[in-house]
BALO-564226 format. One line per field, with one value per residue (C-alpha): residue in three letters; x, y, z. Coordinates in Angstrom, 3 decimals. Layout:
N
tordo = [ala ...];
east = [X ...];
north = [Y ...];
up = [Z ...];
***
This chain:
454
tordo = [met leu glu ala ala pro leu ile glu thr pro asp ala lys ala pro pro gly gly glu ala ser trp val arg gly ala gly gly ala arg leu arg ala ala ile phe leu pro pro pro gly arg ala arg gly ser ile ile leu ser gly gly arg thr glu thr ile glu lys tyr tyr glu thr ile gly asp phe leu ala arg gly phe val val leu val his asp trp arg gly gln gly leu ser his his asp leu thr asp pro leu lys gly his ala ser gly phe lys pro phe leu asp asp phe arg leu leu leu asn ala tyr ala asp arg leu pro lys pro trp val ala val gly his ser met gly gly cys leu thr leu leu val met ala ser gly glu thr arg phe ala gly ala ile leu gly ser pro met leu gly val leu thr gly lys phe pro lys pro val ala arg ala leu ala thr leu asn val leu val gly arg ala gly gly tyr thr leu gly asp pro gly lys pro phe asp ala asp phe ser val thr arg leu thr his asp pro asp arg phe ala arg asn cys gly ile val ala ala glu arg lys leu gly leu gly ala pro thr trp gly trp leu asp phe ala phe arg ala thr ala tyr leu ala arg pro glu arg leu asn ala ile thr val pro val val ile val ser ala ala glu asp lys leu val asp asn ala ala gln gln ala ala ala arg his leu pro gln gly lys phe ile ser val pro gly ala phe his glu ile leu met glu thr asp pro met arg asn ile phe leu arg ala phe asp ala leu thr gly arg val ala pro lys pro ala glu ala pro lys pro ala pro ala thr ala pro ala pro ile ala ala ala pro ala pro thr pro thr pro ala ala ala lys ala pro ala pro ala lys ala ala ala lys pro ala ala val lys lys pro ala ala ala lys lys pro ala ala ala ala lys lys pro ala ala lys lys ala ala val lys ala ala ala lys pro ala ala lys pro ala ala ala lys ala pro val val lys lys ala ala ala arg lys pro ala ala ala lys lys pro ala ala lys pro ala ala lys pro ala ala ala lys ala ala pro lys ala ala ala lys pro ala ala ala lys lys pro ala ala pro lys lys pro ala pro lys lys];
east = [-40.106 -38.035 -36.500 -33.322 -31.244 -27.950 -25.338 -21.974 -18.626 -15.573 -11.893 -11.189 -14.698 -16.174 -18.845 -18.175 -18.988 -22.578 -24.559 -27.780 -29.402 -33.456 -36.134 -38.156 -41.548 -41.546 -44.537 -46.876 -45.512 -41.756 -39.407 -36.305 -33.068 -31.588 -29.071 -28.358 -25.255 -24.303 -21.157 -19.738 -20.792 -22.106 -24.055 -24.205 -24.312 -27.178 -28.135 -26.617 -28.997 -26.816 -28.735 -25.632 -26.496 -27.389 -26.170 -24.836 -25.250 -24.976 -21.876 -20.045 -19.605 -18.876 -15.420 -17.683 -19.699 -16.768 -16.042 -19.304 -19.022 -15.687 -17.166 -20.127 -23.118 -25.462 -25.894 -28.815 -27.985 -30.428 -30.830 -33.071 -35.891 -34.529 -30.880 -28.741 -31.058 -34.104 -37.355 -37.056 -39.881 -38.613 -37.722 -34.252 -32.788 -29.585 -31.837 -31.564 -35.237 -37.737 -41.050 -41.213 -39.641 -42.875 -42.300 -38.953 -39.661 -42.520 -40.068 -37.587 -40.645 -41.252 -37.474 -37.638 -40.530 -39.731 -36.295 -37.156 -37.201 -33.515 -32.213 -31.495 -31.329 -30.438 -30.392 -27.879 -28.391 -25.876 -26.381 -24.144 -25.696 -28.970 -29.231 -28.745 -31.264 -33.521 -32.810 -33.381 -36.563 -37.886 -36.580 -38.245 -41.847 -42.135 -39.486 -38.840 -36.895 -33.059 -30.746 -29.091 -27.478 -24.336 -24.661 -21.908 -21.759 -25.817 -27.760 -29.386 -28.645 -27.616 -24.826 -25.914 -22.649 -22.803 -26.594 -27.965 -29.740 -33.263 -32.858 -32.532 -35.171 -37.420 -36.464 -36.477 -40.289 -41.651 -40.014 -42.140 -45.036 -44.782 -44.506 -41.004 -40.268 -38.193 -35.863 -32.303 -31.739 -29.726 -30.538 -27.379 -27.540 -23.987 -22.209 -22.920 -19.460 -16.597 -12.911 -11.150 -9.756 -8.259 -11.324 -13.584 -14.665 -15.742 -12.687 -8.258 -8.017 -7.362 -7.600 -11.362 -12.381 -10.911 -12.846 -16.227 -15.685 -15.077 -18.466 -20.270 -18.145 -18.896 -22.948 -23.728 -27.497 -25.415 -25.007 -26.968 -26.291 -27.356 -30.557 -33.849 -35.646 -38.185 -34.877 -33.547 -37.273 -37.195 -33.551 -34.791 -38.200 -36.472 -34.098 -36.155 -38.268 -35.138 -34.287 -37.190 -35.901 -39.106 -38.984 -35.121 -36.488 -38.560 -35.753 -34.323 -31.601 -28.022 -27.281 -23.839 -22.819 -19.806 -19.173 -16.486 -14.654 -14.063 -17.444 -18.584 -22.038 -23.973 -23.898 -21.938 -23.593 -26.751 -25.365 -24.069 -27.654 -28.679 -26.657 -27.455 -31.520 -31.022 -31.217 -28.387 -26.775 -23.045 -20.986 -17.738 -15.741 -13.480 -10.347 -8.915 -12.389 -14.629 -18.184 -17.849 -15.577 -16.584 -14.051 -11.952 -8.115 -7.714 -6.802 -9.473 -12.198 -10.910 -12.265 -15.816 -15.202 -13.383 -17.196 -18.860 -17.082 -17.881 -21.743 -22.145 -19.993 -22.739 -25.852 -24.253 -21.425 -19.628 -21.339 -17.705 -17.573 -20.838 -19.049 -16.868 -17.675 -15.592 -12.392 -13.650 -14.791 -12.168 -9.704 -11.666 -11.366 -7.249 -7.341 -9.628 -6.262 -6.879 -3.143 -4.952 -6.536 -3.047 -1.979 -3.737 -2.859 0.723 0.425 -0.734 1.459 3.003 6.123 8.327 10.384 11.899 12.764 15.888 17.626 17.515 20.299 17.751 17.951 20.620 18.668 16.334 18.447 18.380 14.350 14.571 16.241 12.657 10.337 10.554 7.790 5.949 5.998 3.485 0.649 -0.360 -0.926 2.725 3.283 1.429 2.635 6.037 5.846 3.762 6.917 8.995 7.052 8.466 12.052 11.744 10.089 7.644 7.786 5.429 2.365 2.742 2.826 -0.689 -1.532 1.477 0.530 -2.903 -2.004 1.431 1.362 3.766 6.616 8.474 7.088 10.305 12.735 10.349 11.661 15.374 15.037 13.968 17.005 19.251 17.145 19.198 17.704 14.916 12.529 11.978 10.752 8.319 7.077 6.390 4.301 0.881 2.686 3.955 1.662 4.063 7.110 7.656 10.874 7.922 8.228 11.191 8.939 12.223 12.477 9.292 11.186 13.196 10.511 9.366 12.652 11.288 8.730 10.414];
north = [-32.591 -30.798 -32.097 -32.653 -30.514 -30.258 -28.935 -28.181 -28.474 -27.960 -29.091 -25.076 -24.670 -27.532 -27.037 -26.538 -30.150 -30.201 -28.498 -29.807 -28.628 -28.411 -27.080 -24.692 -23.285 -19.981 -17.283 -19.031 -22.069 -21.200 -23.829 -21.800 -23.333 -22.954 -25.094 -24.990 -25.669 -26.707 -25.848 -28.657 -30.177 -27.547 -24.665 -22.691 -18.732 -18.145 -18.040 -16.231 -15.605 -14.996 -13.576 -13.095 -10.575 -10.435 -13.502 -15.189 -18.650 -20.680 -22.098 -18.878 -18.153 -21.607 -19.589 -16.961 -20.114 -21.852 -18.466 -17.872 -21.944 -21.654 -19.046 -20.976 -20.320 -21.976 -21.044 -20.516 -19.676 -19.186 -18.706 -15.679 -16.037 -15.764 -16.988 -20.030 -23.078 -21.409 -20.659 -18.508 -16.382 -16.160 -19.156 -17.755 -18.853 -16.016 -13.177 -11.658 -10.402 -9.404 -7.938 -5.998 -6.713 -7.857 -11.780 -11.782 -10.256 -13.071 -15.721 -14.341 -14.886 -18.344 -19.184 -17.724 -19.477 -23.412 -23.176 -21.063 -24.413 -24.931 -21.463 -20.966 -17.689 -14.827 -13.960 -12.164 -11.172 -10.777 -9.608 -8.290 -5.596 -7.090 -9.408 -6.360 -4.260 -7.109 -7.619 -3.795 -4.335 -7.145 -5.620 -2.326 -4.091 -5.500 -8.585 -8.276 -11.660 -10.179 -9.351 -6.982 -7.168 -6.394 -5.320 -5.623 -3.252 -3.075 -1.754 1.437 3.314 2.234 3.610 4.153 4.434 7.084 7.448 10.126 8.043 9.827 8.719 5.323 5.382 6.910 4.443 1.206 2.712 2.987 -0.619 -1.856 -0.152 -1.406 -4.784 -5.015 -5.975 -9.421 -7.879 -7.097 -3.642 -2.207 -5.766 -7.038 -10.693 -10.240 -13.239 -15.742 -15.463 -13.204 -14.838 -11.864 -10.711 -8.030 -6.222 -7.452 -4.448 -6.623 -7.650 -7.435 -11.495 -13.309 -16.915 -16.050 -14.627 -17.718 -19.684 -18.475 -18.885 -22.169 -23.029 -21.662 -23.803 -26.534 -26.313 -23.425 -23.502 -21.051 -18.857 -15.438 -12.626 -9.010 -7.723 -7.000 -4.010 -5.530 -5.962 -2.808 -1.218 -3.124 -1.965 1.592 1.295 -0.542 1.979 4.553 3.255 2.731 6.316 7.444 7.881 7.074 3.792 2.937 4.800 1.368 -1.102 -0.297 -3.238 -2.523 -2.433 -2.356 -0.987 -2.203 0.015 -0.805 2.488 1.926 0.099 0.975 -0.318 0.535 4.005 4.533 8.041 6.211 3.682 6.375 8.160 5.090 4.669 8.266 7.360 3.791 4.406 2.423 2.105 2.170 3.183 1.747 2.169 -0.934 1.515 0.200 -2.780 -3.373 -4.137 -7.647 -7.176 -11.107 -11.271 -9.116 -9.966 -10.799 -7.427 -6.025 -8.722 -9.235 -5.465 -7.087 -9.875 -7.548 -5.662 -9.212 -9.610 -7.150 -6.715 -10.492 -9.886 -7.381 -9.406 -12.857 -13.118 -16.175 -18.584 -18.351 -15.124 -14.639 -14.711 -11.846 -10.060 -12.558 -11.599 -8.842 -9.942 -12.973 -10.506 -10.159 -13.283 -13.093 -9.332 -10.938 -12.185 -16.297 -15.025 -13.757 -16.766 -19.289 -16.248 -16.883 -20.877 -19.882 -18.086 -20.988 -23.525 -26.293 -25.555 -23.076 -25.608 -26.095 -22.516 -22.641 -25.206 -22.452 -19.484 -17.299 -15.693 -14.172 -12.401 -10.853 -8.110 -6.174 -6.457 -4.845 -1.595 -1.362 -1.638 2.368 3.378 -0.594 0.216 2.382 0.053 -2.888 -4.686 -4.723 -7.562 -9.858 -8.845 -9.584 -13.224 -13.809 -12.837 -14.730 -17.524 -18.227 -17.534 -15.797 -18.135 -15.644 -12.244 -11.045 -12.660 -11.996 -8.302 -7.265 -8.738 -7.042 -3.548 -3.706 -5.287 -2.847 -0.224 1.432 -1.229 0.652 -2.077 -0.438 -1.991 -5.178 -5.564 -5.867 -9.471 -10.534 -9.520 -10.723 -13.854 -13.295 -10.188 -10.023 -7.406 -10.478 -12.492 -10.183 -9.978 -13.724 -13.881 -14.926 -18.165 -19.177 -22.265 -23.301 -23.751 -25.324 -22.902 -20.162 -20.650 -18.267 -16.702 -16.253 -13.646 -12.207 -10.590 -8.646 -6.920 -4.959 -3.096 -0.861 0.347 2.604];
up = [19.195 16.738 13.439 13.215 10.758 9.229 9.966 7.298 7.927 6.136 7.107 8.265 10.105 12.360 14.712 18.526 20.598 21.494 18.891 17.409 14.792 13.867 11.455 13.750 12.382 11.677 10.670 8.367 8.694 7.500 7.935 9.877 10.715 13.984 16.256 20.557 21.395 25.028 27.332 29.196 31.769 34.943 35.627 32.804 33.126 31.282 27.189 23.895 21.466 18.107 15.431 12.474 9.627 5.949 3.878 7.019 8.316 11.331 10.015 9.600 13.344 14.756 15.925 18.092 19.152 20.743 22.314 24.125 25.481 26.484 28.666 30.428 27.984 25.907 22.554 20.274 16.710 13.572 9.981 9.085 6.827 3.272 4.023 5.066 4.566 6.219 4.443 0.952 0.305 -4.053 -5.847 -6.517 -3.904 -4.538 -4.154 -0.536 -0.404 2.582 2.846 6.000 8.966 10.634 9.477 10.715 14.128 14.499 13.233 15.850 18.829 17.671 17.747 21.709 22.726 20.771 22.823 25.991 28.125 27.440 27.703 30.720 32.258 31.843 28.207 26.587 22.866 20.245 17.135 14.050 10.970 10.137 13.065 15.334 13.722 13.899 17.877 18.244 16.794 18.797 22.205 20.769 20.134 23.265 23.869 27.500 28.315 27.392 30.379 28.230 24.186 22.631 18.473 16.411 13.415 13.941 11.007 11.855 8.676 5.625 3.216 -0.257 -2.085 -4.981 -4.518 -2.040 0.760 -0.605 -4.240 -2.795 -0.770 -3.183 -5.707 -3.123 -2.950 -6.097 -7.180 -4.334 -4.774 -9.168 -8.112 -8.435 -4.977 -6.025 -8.635 -7.771 -6.392 -10.175 -11.876 -10.376 -9.036 -7.504 -6.369 -3.664 -2.480 -3.812 -3.328 -4.024 -0.599 -2.446 -2.961 0.338 2.373 5.570 7.031 6.889 7.936 5.022 7.011 8.179 5.126 2.806 5.748 4.966 1.273 2.054 3.701 0.753 -1.535 0.460 0.226 -2.418 -0.565 2.256 -0.564 -1.197 -3.627 -3.530 -2.094 -4.103 -4.190 -0.980 1.023 0.432 1.319 4.488 5.485 5.102 6.996 9.972 10.210 10.262 13.277 15.312 14.590 16.714 20.196 22.117 20.585 22.452 25.485 26.042 26.133 29.853 29.897 28.951 25.459 24.046 20.478 18.892 15.468 12.897 12.733 9.198 7.650 4.447 4.697 7.602 9.312 12.322 12.899 13.213 16.235 18.343 18.418 19.295 21.929 23.244 23.067 24.826 28.566 29.366 26.051 25.214 22.045 21.552 18.186 16.610 15.110 11.875 11.461 8.633 9.128 10.024 13.498 14.831 11.735 11.791 12.791 16.540 18.019 16.568 16.642 21.029 21.746 20.545 22.973 25.785 25.765 25.850 28.680 30.440 29.357 30.576 33.793 34.907 33.728 33.921 36.357 36.753 39.420 40.964 41.366 43.789 46.553 45.741 49.198 51.030 50.829 52.469 55.744 55.553 57.304 60.163 61.660 61.391 62.751 66.322 67.317 68.179 69.527 73.309 73.368 74.136 76.008 78.848 78.679 78.526 82.275 83.619 81.850 84.325 82.253 85.038 86.053 82.378 82.435 84.613 82.235 79.502 79.871 78.696 82.525 81.622 78.890 81.143 82.565 78.888 79.433 82.531 80.745 78.730 81.433 82.617 80.789 81.029 84.641 84.477 83.732 85.914 83.121 82.528 85.261 83.815 80.165 81.626 82.446 79.513 77.726 79.475 78.342 75.167 73.707 70.538 68.595 65.997 66.939 64.209 64.883 68.389 67.716 67.795 71.681 72.912 71.669 73.356 76.487 77.294 74.770 76.600 75.811 72.764 69.672 68.130 70.480 70.293 66.262 67.495 68.243 64.784 63.510 66.782 68.325 71.712 72.418 75.138 73.747 71.138 73.985 75.328 71.772 71.778 74.748 73.036 71.785 75.012 74.896 71.956 73.317 76.833 77.292 78.431 82.230 82.955 85.360 87.327 85.116 86.659 89.935 88.244 86.507 89.947 89.685 87.636 89.917 92.107];
***
């Protein structure tokens, strides 16, 4: 039984209904926070395992969790070690620290094991930035329970600003070796959050930006400052591991990489390379987007959601979509023409006596003008009798049977009655529906049909 954990809410960030947060034991007994959200009652399509990026917490993804719930998925989301309310390796909670990537992978596996019984299959992984990197790492390391993955701005390469990448990597390695892994990079503690929207490089959406800042302001423990040398060293090692094509070749399920075209933090070229090396990799670029695509304006954010829908439609289709092939066979019963069944009944109908009461007999001569071709087939007699069986009830429905029994009757002529009920051809086309109206007993007209046989 998992111990209950808190979920933070603000007026602008409300937790979706059906959520339950718990403490989970990670590698080395570290206490990690996770939350599971259940969709409305009914059969779930599967489960989404959502992993945020560096500095991100469960609360930041309430909106996205709601999007997944609305699509019928169970959602499991978590705080990585070193951020949010999960265990921090250093005493200073503002330091974004890491000691290699193995502890993260062990934590992830233990998290999945703890919730496995509550997560209906198939499982789809969704990861952002650092979360996307770690999701690929765990899959490349042998995790086979995912049916697919979609990664937003995954950290597969780090942009190092004014420092050339080789220099930045050498500095990170050196500081770790001399025991300064826990020190801030360049000695800058940073801020748990920066409320100045004008300088953000994360999103173009001011409302979502303000909402996320408000969450950290409401609970300072959710904030995180600048990374340490240890974290930067981890980032370089993790991305270097995934840069090897053979590591990605082992991931055989569909993986979609959604890239922010204007990303200032991670390397998009590395994402494109990864997509090429993944057996079922796909790369999608979101024009104009900053790093946090799921926190972007709706037009950009919706590109990610459409990619998500396409992937889940393939690996976790909606239960209602299963019978899709049925419509293809539906026309068959209609083409089987139930109409011919009533036709025999019409021929045996005892209503002939009533036919005399209708002036339809006067309309027969017109029908006799077109039998010239019908005379070529003996079946024409029966068709004529059936034709007289009904005045012009539903010409369209009877077209198929008439063509089959007396193809030589010039269907074109039969269409004229549709516009003018008085016309004889309409009566001929309505033959199959004879049982529907007693007036079908216009058998007296039958004797007039033989005339064409001369």
